[in-house]
Kinemage of the C-alpha trace (Angstrom):
@kinemage 1
@onewidth
@group {chain A} dominant
@subgroup {mainchain}
@vectorlist {calphas} color= white
{ca met a 1} P 0.507 47.592 -67.858
{ca glu a 2} L 1.385 43.922 -67.571
{ca leu a 3} L 1.297 44.122 -63.714
{ca met a 4} L -2.239 45.636 -63.881
{ca val a 5} L -3.418 42.841 -66.214
{ca thr a 6} L -1.910 40.257 -63.887
{ca leu a 7} L -3.551 41.757 -60.810
{ca thr a 8} L -6.957 41.970 -62.579
{ca val a 9} L -6.776 38.228 -63.568
{ca ala a 10} L -5.733 37.403 -59.981
{ca ala a 11} L -8.517 39.325 -58.548
{ca val a 12} L -11.139 37.643 -60.860
{ca leu a 13} L -9.770 34.197 -59.934
{ca leu a 14} L -9.907 34.922 -56.249
{ca gly a 15} L -13.415 36.338 -56.542
{ca leu a 16} L -14.560 33.046 -58.232
{ca gly a 17} L -12.424 30.715 -56.091
{ca val a 18} L -13.086 31.953 -52.435
{ca pro a 19} L -16.845 31.314 -52.449
{ca ser a 20} L -16.304 27.827 -53.867
{ca phe a 21} L -13.671 27.060 -51.261
{ca arg a 22} L -15.955 28.096 -48.440
{ca glu a 23} L -18.677 25.759 -49.648
{ca tyr a 24} L -16.016 23.120 -49.861
{ca gln a 25} L -15.094 23.715 -46.255
{ca arg a 26} L -18.711 23.477 -45.097
{ca asn a 27} L -19.271 20.301 -47.015
{ca asn a 28} L -16.081 18.795 -45.637
{ca arg a 29} L -17.014 19.629 -41.941
{ca leu a 30} L -20.365 17.621 -42.350
{ca thr a 31} L -18.696 14.764 -44.036
{ca val a 32} L -15.879 14.493 -41.550
{ca ser a 33} L -18.397 14.569 -38.722
{ca ala a 34} L -20.460 11.676 -40.175
{ca asn a 35} L -17.283 9.664 -41.020
{ca asp a 36} L -15.873 10.127 -37.450
{ca met a 37} L -19.132 8.912 -36.027
{ca leu a 38} L -19.186 5.883 -38.254
{ca ser a 39} L -15.565 5.151 -37.440
{ca leu a 40} L -16.470 5.321 -33.726
{ca ala a 41} L -19.276 2.814 -34.297
{ca ile a 42} L -17.041 0.461 -36.257
{ca ala a 43} L -14.295 0.633 -33.671
{ca ser a 44} L -16.752 0.069 -30.810
{ca arg a 45} L -18.240 -2.917 -32.473
{ca asn a 46} L -14.850 -4.455 -33.344
{ca glu a 47} L -13.584 -3.916 -29.713
{ca ala a 48} L -16.695 -5.629 -28.349
{ca ile a 49} L -16.044 -8.663 -30.596
{ca arg a 50} L -12.294 -8.651 -30.012
{ca arg a 51} L -12.372 -8.344 -26.216
{ca gln a 52} L -15.717 -10.286 -25.718
{ca val a 53} L -17.124 -7.572 -23.667
{ca thr a 54} L -19.973 -4.940 -23.777
{ca val a 55} L -18.955 -1.697 -25.329
{ca val a 56} L -21.118 1.418 -25.116
{ca met a 57} L -21.206 4.665 -27.073
{ca cys a 58} L -22.774 7.678 -25.493
{ca pro a 59} L -22.787 11.500 -26.050
{ca ser a 60} L -20.316 13.519 -24.006
{ca ala a 61} L -19.606 17.201 -23.425
{ca asn a 62} L -15.947 16.514 -23.028
{ca pro a 63} L -15.160 13.534 -25.433
{ca thr a 64} L -11.452 14.322 -25.812
{ca ser a 65} L -10.750 14.186 -22.099
{ca thr a 66} L -9.362 11.080 -20.469
{ca thr a 67} L -12.079 11.419 -17.719
{ca ala a 68} L -14.953 11.840 -20.294
{ca thr a 69} L -18.342 10.876 -19.017
{ca cys a 70} L -21.720 10.403 -20.654
{ca gly a 71} L -24.023 13.405 -20.663
{ca thr a 72} L -25.059 15.976 -23.087
{ca gly a 73} L -22.944 17.252 -25.857
{ca ser a 74} L -22.274 16.751 -29.546
{ca gly a 75} L -19.189 14.571 -29.089
{ca trp a 76} L -19.342 10.895 -28.431
{ca ile a 77} L -17.261 8.400 -26.438
{ca ala a 78} L -16.909 4.623 -26.457
{ca phe a 79} L -15.972 2.587 -23.433
{ca ile a 80} L -16.133 -0.882 -21.949
{ca asp a 81} L -19.300 -0.790 -19.822
{ca gly a 82} L -18.410 -3.154 -16.898
{ca asp a 83} L -21.662 -2.516 -14.951
{ca asn a 84} L -23.868 -2.488 -17.936
{ca asn a 85} L -25.691 0.780 -17.144
{ca cys a 86} L -24.792 2.904 -20.242
{ca ala a 87} L -22.864 5.428 -18.107
{ca arg a 88} L -19.093 5.636 -17.765
{ca val a 89} L -17.839 5.608 -14.250
{ca ala a 90} L -14.342 5.526 -12.796
{ca gly a 91} L -12.445 2.443 -13.761
{ca glu a 92} L -14.318 1.802 -17.023
{ca glu a 93} L -11.802 1.934 -19.948
{ca leu a 94} L -12.250 4.652 -22.510
{ca leu a 95} L -11.695 3.247 -25.936
{ca ser a 96} L -12.241 6.079 -28.338
{ca asn a 97} L -14.049 9.267 -29.155
{ca ala a 98} L -15.699 11.367 -31.757
{ca phe a 99} L -15.442 15.143 -31.502
{ca ile a 100} L -17.889 17.139 -33.580
{ca ser a 101} L -16.985 20.568 -34.845
{ca thr a 102} L -18.933 23.496 -33.216
{ca asp a 103} L -19.796 24.640 -36.728
{ca val a 104} L -21.990 21.476 -37.156
{ca asn a 105} L -25.479 20.961 -35.737
{ca ala a 106} L -25.541 17.438 -34.449
{ca thr a 107} L -28.744 15.518 -33.464
{ca ala a 108} L -29.248 11.927 -32.472
{ca asn a 109} L -32.239 9.838 -31.550
{ca ser a 110} L -30.266 7.756 -29.144
{ca thr a 111} L -28.252 8.387 -25.959
{ca cys a 112} L -26.805 4.854 -25.652
{ca val a 113} L -25.604 2.473 -28.345
{ca lys a 114} L -24.496 -0.725 -26.862
{ca tyr a 115} L -22.619 -3.590 -28.579
{ca gly a 116} L -22.418 -7.081 -27.207
{ca ser a 117} L -19.633 -9.651 -27.615
{ca thr a 118} L -21.255 -10.822 -30.863
{ca gly a 119} L -21.016 -7.449 -32.429
{ca tyr a 120} L -24.772 -7.053 -32.560
{ca arg a 121} L -26.428 -4.157 -30.870
{ca val a 122} L -27.809 -4.876 -27.468
{ca pro a 123} L -31.395 -3.550 -27.015
{ca val a 124} L -31.507 -0.710 -24.419
{ca pro a 125} L -34.802 0.103 -22.732
{ca gly a 126} L -36.037 3.476 -23.915
{ca gln a 127} L -33.743 3.643 -27.002
{ca pro a 128} L -34.798 3.150 -30.579
{ca thr a 129} L -34.097 0.101 -32.717
{ca asn a 130} L -32.086 2.012 -35.276
{ca ala a 131} L -29.620 4.693 -33.948
{ca asn a 132} L -29.532 7.741 -36.158
{ca phe a 133} L -27.080 10.605 -35.989
{ca leu a 134} L -27.575 13.679 -38.167
{ca tyr a 135} L -25.078 16.418 -39.037
{ca cys a 136} L -26.351 19.652 -40.572
{ca asp a 137} L -25.445 23.327 -40.929
{ca ser a 138} L -27.564 26.331 -41.787
{ca arg a 139} L -28.432 24.909 -45.280
{ca gly a 140} L -30.375 22.017 -43.802
{ca asn a 141} L -31.277 18.740 -45.553
{ca val a 142} L -31.586 20.130 -49.154
{ca ala a 143} L -30.000 19.083 -52.383
{ca arg a 144} L -26.464 20.184 -52.774
{ca phe a 145} L -27.013 20.713 -56.462
{ca pro a 146} L -30.460 21.466 -58.166
{ca gly a 147} L -32.118 18.338 -59.534
{ca lys a 148} L -29.597 15.969 -57.779
{ca pro a 149} L -30.370 13.709 -54.719
{ca val a 150} L -27.192 14.329 -52.673
{ca ser a 151} L -28.003 16.400 -49.544
{ca asn a 152} L -25.858 19.005 -47.878
{ca ala a 153} L -26.491 17.183 -44.592
{ca arg a 154} L -25.058 13.855 -43.638
{ca ala a 155} L -26.321 11.073 -41.340
{ca val a 156} L -25.076 7.846 -39.754
{ca glu a 157} L -27.541 4.999 -39.313
{ca ile a 158} L -26.626 2.052 -37.030
{ca leu a 159} L -28.851 -1.015 -37.468
{ca pro a 160} L -29.760 -3.658 -34.864
{ca thr a 161} L -27.093 -5.942 -36.511
{ca gly a 162} L -24.507 -3.355 -35.428
{ca arg a 163} L -23.511 -2.307 -38.879
{ca gly a 164} L -23.501 1.412 -39.711
{ca ser a 165} L -23.511 3.469 -42.809
{ca val a 166} L -23.430 7.065 -43.916
{ca val a 167} L -26.576 8.369 -45.390
{ca lys a 168} L -26.285 11.261 -47.876
{ca tyr a 169} L -29.449 11.338 -49.996
{ca val a 170} L -32.178 13.989 -49.190
{ca ser a 171} L -35.075 11.390 -49.245
{ca glu a 172} L -33.135 8.858 -47.048
{ca ile a 173} L -32.153 11.457 -44.479
{ca ser a 174} L -35.809 12.724 -44.347
{ca ala a 175} L -36.951 9.148 -43.651
{ca leu a 176} L -34.692 8.617 -40.617
{ca ala a 177} L -36.695 8.373 -37.434
{ca gly a 178} L -36.065 10.902 -34.553
{ca val a 179} L -33.701 13.235 -36.172
{ca ala a 180} L -34.138 16.429 -38.277
{ca cys a 181} L -32.114 19.457 -39.210
{ca pro a 182} L -32.853 22.453 -36.958
């Protein structure tokens, strides 16, 4: 009888805990994606200042490869752009990368974020003033809890000054230019 009571209590606890844990995992993936992108931006800016060179961030389909190149993909790489063309070619040093989980829908309004030796962003023709990166899942940009402003989605905004920040409020994410949850 005691074993049956113990098993019943365990089943109830698991029934309540598993859905909460799944939500925790989904929220964690989005937060990690945004934090990884912000870390890449901070590291790129710091390297540009430290080395007194131009550092570029661009999307890449193979960001974890030592031969990663710019192109399409949800991952991003940072490299020293010796020829100043926003594209990594042989001989340009790869500095860092950000790999985005395949469970996360990643969108960006920029394909080239360039930092000068002062740490400020260098304007790139055809690229927006503020670089925005948005990370969503099937829940979209809606409040995590009813009546609260915190979104399920996460975003990173990089200003012309080169400073970046994570954006987590529904209204602020909705106001970001050039990105939206699918």
